[in-house]
N, C-alpha and C positions, 0 to 999 in steps of 0.2 A: 347147340339152338335146341330148345325144348320143342314138342311136337307141334307142329303148325296151328295155330288157331281155326277153327271151325269157318271162319268166316274170312279169313287170310285170302289174295289173290290166287291165280294159279301159279304164276310165276313173275319175277321179276321184271317189270317193263324196261323195253328197250329204250336208251335215254339217248339225247341228241350228244355228241362231242363241242362243249363248251372252248370255243378259240381260246388258250393262252390261260387254260386252268389246268394242274395236274394234280391229279389223286393220287397219295398212295398211302397203301398202310399195312400195319404189321403185327407183330405181335412183341409183348414184352413182361407176358405173366404175371399181370394186374393181380387176377383171379382164375380165369380159368387155362391151365396148360394147352400152349395149342391154338388157341383161339385167339381172331384179331382183336384189339383191344387199343390200339392206335391209330389215329387217322391224323396224315397232316396234308392238305391242300393248299399247292403255292399258287401265286396271283402275279401277274406281271406289274412293272413299274406304278402305271397309272390307274391301276384297280382302284374303286370306289367301294363303299359300305355302310350298311345300315344297319342298325340292331334292335332289336326288343327284349326285354331283360325281366325277370319275374319280380314282381313286386314283395316277394318275399320279404320279412323281416330279419330272417336267418339265411340271406341271401351267402350264396359260395363265394370265395377269394376269388374263383372264374368271374364270375358274374361281376362283382366289384371292379376286377382289371378290364373287362370289356365295356365296363361304366364308364370308369377314368378315359378310357380311349378313342371311344365313339366319337368325340365331339369333331375329330380330325377327318372322319369318313373316309379315310384309306386304309386300304388291306393289302400287303404283300402274302399274309399266311395266315392259316387257320391248323391249331393242333386241338385236337380232341382225344381223350383217354376216355376209356369206359371200365367198370368195376368198380369205379372208386371216386366217390362225388367230390371228395377234397372239401367239404362242407364240414364247418362246426369247427376245426381244425387249429384256427389261434393263428399265432405269428409262425408256426413253420409252414402252414396252409398256404399264408400271403406269398411267403418266401418261395416255395414251391411253384409257384404260378411263376411267380418274374423269373427263377432259373428256368423253366420250361418254357418260356417266350424266347430270353435271351440264346439258349440253345437253339433254337428254332429260326430266329433272325441271325444268327452262324452260320447255319446250314444254307441256308436259301440265300443270305445276301441282303439283308435288310436291318432297318433300327427296329428295337423292340418296342417301341410304341405300333410298329404295324402290324404285329401279331396278335391274332383272337384267339383267345385259349376258353376251351368250355371240357368240364369234367363231367359224367354222370355213372352213380353206382351208389355202392354204402354209403351212408351219412357218417363222420364223428370218426372214420380211422386215419390214420397218418397216410399221406400218399404214397406209395412204393417211390420216391422220386430217383435216385441211382439208377433202376430199372427203366425209367422212361429216358432219362438223359443219356443212357448206355444204345437205347436203341433210335434216337433220332437221328442224328447222321447218317447210318443207313438206309433208314427209310426216306427220308428226304432226298437222297440219291438216286433213287431208284431203285432198290433192293429190294422193298417191300411189294406187295400186291397193289397190281394198278383196277381201274374202273369204278364205276359207277355202286357195282352190287357187295365189292368188296367194300368200300369205303362205307356202305350202309351197315355190312357187319360189323365193322367196327366201331359203330359208336351204339352198337345193341346191349340190354343189359336183360332185362325178363321179357324183350320182345322176343315173338316165336317166328315172326321173320324179317329181313329186311326191308326198309320202305322207299322206296323211289317214284319221281314222277317227273315228267316232262311237256315241250311243248316247242313248239316254232311258232314265229307270229312274223310279222313286218312292221320296219319303221323307215317312214322315207321310202318307201319301195326297197327297201334292202331287208333278206329274210335275219333275223335274230332270233338265240336260242335258246331255253331257258331251261332249267333241270335242278331237282332237287334232292334231296334225302333226309330222313326223318328217323328219329327213336322216340318209342314211348308206349307204354301201356298201364301202367299202373301210377298213381301219386300225379294225376291226370286232373285239374282243373282251369278254367279261363280265367286266369288271373294275370296274363302277359301273350304268352302264345301256346307253343306246344312246349314240351320238354327241350327238346334239341331238335332244332329244325336250322339246315340251312341250305340255299336256295343261290344257285348263281345265273348270270347271263353275261354271253359276249356282247350287249347290247352297250353304246357311247354314252353312259349316263353318269353325272358326276353324283356324289353321295348325298346332296341337299335331294334330289329328285328321286333317289332310292327311300331315303326317310319320308317325304311326302308321299309315297305310294304303299310305303310297308306297312306305315301304321295303320291308314283305315280297312287295307286288305286282312290283317292280320287281326282285328275285332271281328270281321267278317269270317274268318278261317280258326284259325288257332284258337282264337279266343271265344269261339262258338262251339268247344268239342267237352266234355267232361266224364270220366269213368266213374271216379270217386269222391269227387268236390276236393280233393287235397293238391294243394298249389306245391310245387318242386323248389327245392332251394338252389337250384341250378337252370332253371327254364332259360334258355335263350334260342332265339328266331333270328337268325342273319341274312342279309341281302347283298350279294357282293357282285359286281359288274367288272369284267375284265376291258371294256372299252374297245373290244377289236373289232367292231362290226363300227362304221363310223355313219354320221348324219348328215344330210348337206347343211344345215345350221346348227350351231348347239341346242341342245335340249337343256332348258333353267328352269322348268317349274312341272311340278308332276299334273299339273292341270292341263297341260299343252294337250289339243286335241290329235295331234301325230301319236300320242301312247295311249289313244284308246283301245286299240286292237292288243297292244301290248299289255296294258292294264287288265284287260277280259283274261287274256291267256296267263297272264302272272297269277290271278287269281283261281284260275281251274287247277294250276300245277300244286299253290297252298291248299286250296279244297281238300283237293285229292290225297295228299299229306296226311291232313288232321282226321279225314274218316278212315285211313289205314291205322292211325292211331287206335281211333275208335273201336276199328274191326279187329284190335289185336288188343282191347281191354281185357284184364286179366281175366280169367275164367269166363269170357263173354261169349254169347252163342248168338246173341239176337244185334244187330246195328236199329237203333231208335234213333228217328228223326222228330223232333220236337217244334211245330210251330205253332206260335201265336199270333193271332191277326186281330185286326180292327180295334188297337189300342188307340190310349190319347197321345200318349208318347214311346219314343224307342226305348226308352229306358224301362216302362211297364211293361213291354213286350218283352225283352228279354230277360226281368225278373222272374214273371212267371214262366216265361221257357227255361232257365234256369232252374224255379221252384220245382218243375215236375221234373225233369230230367235227373235231380239230386236226389228225388224223394227215394228212400230205401224200399218204402211200401212199393211205389211205382213201378220201382226195376225188379224188385222180387215177383210183384204179379207179372210183368214181361218175363222174365226167365220161368215161372210157372206157367206160362201162357192161359191167363186168366184174365178174360174180359172184366176187370171188377174198373169201371170206370169212375167211381165212387172214388178211387183213390186219387185221380186226377183232378176232382173236385176239391179233395182235400189239396192236394199240392197250388191250387188258384188261389184258394182261400189263404194260405200262409206268406202267399208271396210277397206283401208288404205294403202292395198296391193299391189303390182304390179299384174294388169290382161290385157291380152292381148285377147279384147271381140271376135275376131277371132276365137279362140281356145275354149270358155267357151261353156258348152254344160248344158242344165238344163231339169232336169226329176221331172214329177211331179204322185206320184205313180208308179212308175218304167215307164213311160210313156212317150218317149222324146216328148219336147215341143220345142226345140230351140239349135241348134248348128251353129257353127263358125262363130257369131254374128249375125243371124236371127232364124224367126222361121223355125221350120224344113218344109221342102217339103210334101202338103199333110196334113197338121196339121190340125187333127179333134179334135176339143175342148168336144164332148160329153161325151167320157171316163174317159177324165179328170175330167170334172165336175163332173161324178157319185162319181170320189175318195172321190173329195171335201166334198162330202156328208156322208163320212163316220166317226164315231167317231176317227179314227187315222189317220192320214195324214203324208205323207212320199214326202219329197223334197230333190232333190239330183242337186248339182252341180256338175261339171266337170271342172278344171282350164286349164286343159291340160297342165303345166308345170313342172308335174313331178309325184313324187309316193306316197306322203305323204298323209294323211287323217284324219278329224277330224268327230265325230259327237256328237251332243248338242241336247238335249229334250226341247221343250218348249210346249206350250198350246196358245190355242185363246185370242184374247183381244175381251169382250165382255162386253153389259151394266151393267150385273154384278159384275164387278170387281170395275168400279166405285160406285155403290149402297153400295156392300160391305165397301170399303174405308171412303166412307163419311160418314157411319155409326158405323164406328169404335170405337169409344167412346161413344156413347150414347146409 
């Protein structure tokens, strides 16, 4: 693991135990000797699942596998390797996914289509399948490292710290628990979810309900982050329920009001993981929150927010602590949505800098410059066209991003 990012949390959080979930991780030497690079999560017979996958047209064989099995909305296991994305690897890559799923199915005692598979790492290199197959039985039997933090470390690539988040809430008066891990720091763009994110709960919820919850929450969390505007071939966000905490009567819809508190807690966990990915953005020194308000349509607000968050000029200005709000004006104008400049307002750190098509009267840059020197930056734009809004999280663009990616395979 490289030096921790300056925006990293002080330590890995304490996550709740999820009844029925067994996490085991270990190393099979895919890339770095001695480093964990394989995770197996075992689930009970009744476990349900939902997944969101990358929209990349060059999606990896593991993504295509998950796309085929997700209709069943059942899962008994998840297997993830890091260090090799097994993407753009042709028929051998597809065969490797099936062989991996079969090995895990044999190890945990389930059917092959109940095993979700994910890979992350270098694209275009053959997966070292024999090493993975050799390691699976021992790790699945409990010989590997247990626990949330070890699991989070096993799925890392260029990440500088393991990412986890958890919560407790109630359904029908019974306590239910949520825990999740994620990885990602580069090749991050909101075009599905995050790079890899796996969230587990012991709530008694069927796969159809999980699917109804996961879609909207993914859009508001993992689909609302961007580090570099690049969409991975391997993006996978999955939600699993062990169903060990029974409800009084079955929950059949994601809109069931009994799920209000659960939905809120799940969003907190997913948003926490999403922001941790941005905090670990390659070379990042600042977390940037971009909020666009008063748009005519939700899609307009989102498009403008992403235009700002993905602008290299905006991101380098943030890196240089330059209060150059003209770059925000530029990004608003190129977003491709109707904008009336006479109605646009811009604030930085809550301080108005422009309104009505020009700089605000008596503008003093000093407090804005002080805000730009902090580790967390707030950029707000009002379009003055309606009531819709969107928030996107990003980071600055520094020399560190270039260095990390130029040296990625060396």
